[in-house]
C-alpha positions, 0 to 999 in steps of 0.5 A: 422427235420420233425416230422417223424425224430424226431420220428424215432430218440426216437422211437431208445432211448426209445423203441430199433426202435420197434414202431410198424407204427400205433403207428408211426403215432400217435405218429407224430399227437402228435407232430403237434397237440402239435407243438403250441406257445411259444416253439413249438419243446420242447413243442412237444418233452415232448408230445410225450416222454409222451406218448410213455409211453402208448406204448406196445413197450415201455414196453417190450424188444422184447427179451425172455429169455429161462431158459432152454438154455442161448439162446435169440428168438425175440418176434414177433411182432402182426398186432395190424392194426385196422379192418375195422369195429369194434365192439362197445365197451361197457364193457371198463374201464381204468386206467386214469393217469394224468400228471400234470406238474409243482409242484402240487403232491399228498399232494397237490391234495388230503389233509387230514381232522379231523384226526392225519394225518392233523396236520402231513400234516400242521407241513411237508408243512409250508406256503404252507399247503392248509387249505381252500377252499379244496372240500370235498370227504367222505372217512368214508365207505373205509379203509382209515386213514380219514373220511374226505379229502379235495380235491384242490380247483382246481379240480372241474371237478375231484370231481364231477366226484368222487361225480358222483360215 
């Protein structure tokens, strides 16, 4: 099936067919850019589904309930087209969501060190506990139960970002 048809089917399943045309175009770009290598269709579909979670249509039902009346009203869909020359954004902040496909979880990424939680971590994790090579994170100025944490050795870039503030 062509990417547009696949996006339409995912749109129907995840947002009830309410995906804005500009977001559909983005989803097609995601699908096409991930469509390579082994099992390209499966890889592309996974990429599209993970991106759907970032769309506003995924997070709203488009039905508003008036508590004084028992009927629902359809929420108007706003025009979200980009102006031709938007002003530059200078104070942008974002929440970054890392989707890691695999076996790394929060306790493999950030390990408590030099406190009672480290013994608990080693006891619960057993043979898979990471005991060496951790990148140090100083949390002594925070309200965390440990003053020190260790970041997984493969997260060097995240360690640099943390240290840079």
